[in-house]
C-alpha positions as CSV (number, residue, x, y, z in Angstrom):
1,M,-0.6,-4.8,-7.6
2,S,-2.4,-2.6,-9.9
3,A,-0.8,-0.8,-12.7
4,R,-0.8,3.0,-12.2
5,Q,-2.5,4.7,-14.9
6,P,-0.8,7.9,-15.6
7,G,-3.2,10.9,-15.8
8,I,-4.2,14.4,-14.6
9,Q,-6.4,13.9,-11.7
10,L,-8.4,16.9,-10.2
11,D,-6.7,17.0,-6.7
12,G,-9.0,19.1,-4.4
13,L,-11.5,20.0,-7.4
14,E,-13.8,16.9,-7.3
15,S,-16.1,18.3,-4.8
16,V,-16.3,21.6,-6.7
17,V,-17.1,19.8,-9.8
18,Q,-19.7,17.6,-8.0
19,S,-21.3,21.0,-6.9
20,L,-21.4,22.3,-10.4
21,D,-23.7,19.4,-11.4
22,D,-26.7,21.7,-10.6
23,M,-25.0,24.9,-11.9
24,P,-25.8,26.0,-15.6
25,Q,-24.3,24.5,-18.6
26,A,-22.0,27.4,-19.1
27,I,-20.1,26.6,-15.7
28,R,-19.6,23.0,-16.8
29,R,-18.3,23.9,-20.2
30,A,-15.8,26.3,-18.4
31,T,-14.8,23.3,-16.1
32,R,-14.4,20.9,-19.0
33,A,-12.5,23.6,-21.1
34,A,-10.1,24.2,-18.1
35,I,-9.4,20.5,-17.7
36,N,-8.8,20.0,-21.5
37,D,-6.4,23.2,-21.7
38,Q,-4.5,21.8,-18.8
39,G,-4.4,18.4,-20.4
40,R,-3.0,20.0,-23.9
41,D,-0.5,21.9,-22.0
42,S,0.7,19.1,-19.7
43,K,1.2,16.9,-23.1
44,K,3.3,19.6,-24.6
45,E,5.4,19.9,-21.4
46,L,5.9,16.3,-21.2
47,A,7.0,16.1,-24.8
48,Q,9.5,18.7,-24.1
49,R,10.9,16.7,-21.1
50,I,11.2,13.5,-23.2
51,A,12.6,15.5,-25.9
52,K,15.7,16.2,-23.5
53,D,16.4,12.4,-23.7
54,G,17.3,12.5,-27.5
55,V,14.1,12.1,-29.5
56,S,12.4,15.1,-31.2
57,R,9.6,16.9,-29.4
58,A,7.0,15.9,-32.1
59,K,7.9,12.3,-32.0
60,A,7.7,12.4,-28.3
61,G,4.4,14.1,-28.4
62,G,2.9,11.8,-31.1
63,Q,3.3,9.1,-28.6
64,I,1.4,10.4,-25.8
65,A,-2.4,10.0,-26.2
66,L,-4.7,12.6,-24.6
67,R,-8.2,11.5,-23.7
68,R,-10.2,14.9,-23.2
69,A,-12.6,15.3,-20.4
70,T,-16.3,15.2,-21.1
71,N,-19.5,16.3,-19.2
72,K,-19.7,12.6,-17.8
73,E,-16.1,12.1,-17.1
74,P,-14.4,15.3,-15.9
75,V,-10.9,13.9,-16.1
76,A,-8.4,14.4,-18.8
77,V,-5.8,11.3,-19.1
78,L,-2.5,11.4,-20.5
79,A,-1.3,7.9,-21.6
80,P,1.8,6.8,-23.3
81,T,1.4,4.3,-26.2
82,S,3.5,1.2,-26.4
83,R,4.3,1.8,-30.1
84,R,8.0,2.0,-30.8
85,I,10.0,4.9,-32.4
86,P,12.7,3.6,-34.5
87,Y,16.3,4.0,-33.4
88,R,17.3,6.4,-36.4
89,F,15.1,9.0,-34.5
90,W,16.7,8.5,-31.1
91,K,20.2,9.9,-30.2
92,T,22.1,6.9,-29.2
93,T,25.6,6.0,-27.7
94,T,27.5,2.9,-28.1
95,R,29.8,1.0,-25.9
96,V,32.0,-1.8,-27.2
97,T,31.2,-5.2,-25.3
98,D,33.6,-7.7,-26.7
99,S,37.2,-8.1,-27.4
100,T,37.0,-8.2,-31.5
101,G,35.4,-4.8,-31.5
102,T,32.6,-5.9,-33.9
103,R,29.7,-5.8,-31.2
104,A,28.6,-2.7,-29.3
105,S,25.7,-2.3,-26.9
106,V,23.3,0.6,-27.6
107,W,22.4,3.3,-25.0
108,I,20.0,6.0,-24.8
109,R,19.1,8.7,-22.2
110,K,16.3,8.4,-19.7
111,G,15.9,11.2,-17.3
112,G,19.4,12.5,-17.8
113,Q,21.0,9.0,-17.2
114,L,22.1,6.4,-19.8
115,M,19.9,3.3,-20.3
116,R,21.0,0.2,-22.1
117,V,18.5,-0.8,-24.7
118,W,17.7,-3.8,-26.8
119,G,19.9,-4.5,-29.8
120,F,23.5,-4.0,-30.7
121,V,25.8,-2.1,-33.3
122,N,28.8,-3.0,-35.3
123,P,30.9,-0.1,-34.6
124,K,33.2,-0.8,-37.6
125,S,30.4,-0.7,-40.2
126,R,29.7,2.3,-42.2
127,N,25.9,1.9,-41.6
128,R,26.0,1.5,-37.8
129,A,22.3,0.0,-37.8
130,V,20.9,-1.2,-34.6
131,L,20.3,-5.0,-35.1
132,T,19.1,-7.8,-33.0
133,R,19.5,-11.6,-33.2
134,H,17.0,-14.2,-32.8
135,R,16.7,-17.8,-33.8
136,K,14.1,-19.1,-36.1
137,A,13.9,-22.9,-37.1
138,G,17.1,-23.6,-35.6
139,E,19.0,-20.8,-37.6
140,D,20.5,-17.5,-36.1
141,R,19.0,-14.4,-37.8
142,I,20.1,-11.0,-37.6
143,A,17.4,-8.2,-38.2
144,P,17.1,-4.6,-37.6
145,A,15.8,-3.6,-34.2
146,A,12.5,-2.3,-34.0
147,G,12.9,0.9,-31.8
148,H,12.1,2.1,-28.3
149,S,9.1,3.3,-26.7
150,V,8.6,6.5,-24.8
151,K,6.7,4.8,-22.1
152,L,9.5,4.5,-19.6
153,H,10.5,8.2,-20.4
154,F,6.9,9.3,-19.7
155,Q,7.0,7.7,-16.2
156,A,10.2,9.2,-15.5
157,A,9.1,12.8,-16.6
158,A,5.7,12.6,-14.9
159,D,7.2,12.6,-11.4
160,D,5.5,13.9,-8.3
161,S,6.7,17.4,-8.7
162,F,5.1,17.5,-12.2
163,R,1.8,16.2,-10.9
164,K,1.8,18.8,-8.1
165,S,2.4,21.6,-10.6
166,V,-0.3,20.2,-12.8
167,G,-2.9,20.4,-10.1
168,E,-1.9,24.0,-9.1
169,D,-1.9,25.1,-12.8
170,L,-5.5,23.5,-13.2
171,S,-7.0,25.0,-10.1
172,D,-5.6,28.5,-11.6
173,K,-7.1,27.8,-15.0
174,F,-10.4,26.6,-13.5
175,L,-10.8,29.9,-11.3
176,T,-9.9,31.9,-14.3
177,R,-12.6,30.2,-16.4
178,Y,-15.2,30.3,-13.5
179,N,-14.8,34.0,-13.1
180,E,-15.2,34.7,-16.7
181,Q,-18.5,32.8,-16.7
182,L,-19.7,34.5,-13.5
183,K,-19.2,37.8,-15.6
184,K,-21.5,36.8,-18.2
């Protein structure tokens, strides 16, 4: 099974774009500009949807890469990076998991539901830092947790209804840009 590449696809516009290859440069510029505008707007909307899960919009938007459309490839692609955002930037919830009360699992929101993430917290400590355990050279070590990526949040936010609205907005922007170029 191949991995699904998240991106903005030109549903219904491929044939129009191919027929524009013989058109003047100004029409191709309008096509590319409409695609890139939609890519930028979609990135902003996805960042706002991810921000509802408890991380700032700027942090979420910084983790989504936008590959812009060119003359050769008239497709703008939004792809989440796998870089981790440290837990101090996430709104986390903890639940005590042991009888001593010194270990609590860490939970964050994903699409409105709670999701358990890697790490634990000592709820009785003042710092309440998210930590992880690992074993090195036969010795147990505790280290700060690296953080959480927005990749799963991106996949949850970029659902079918979002993709459909992107296609509709893209066709509207394309027609507007195309009509502007015809008036020139």
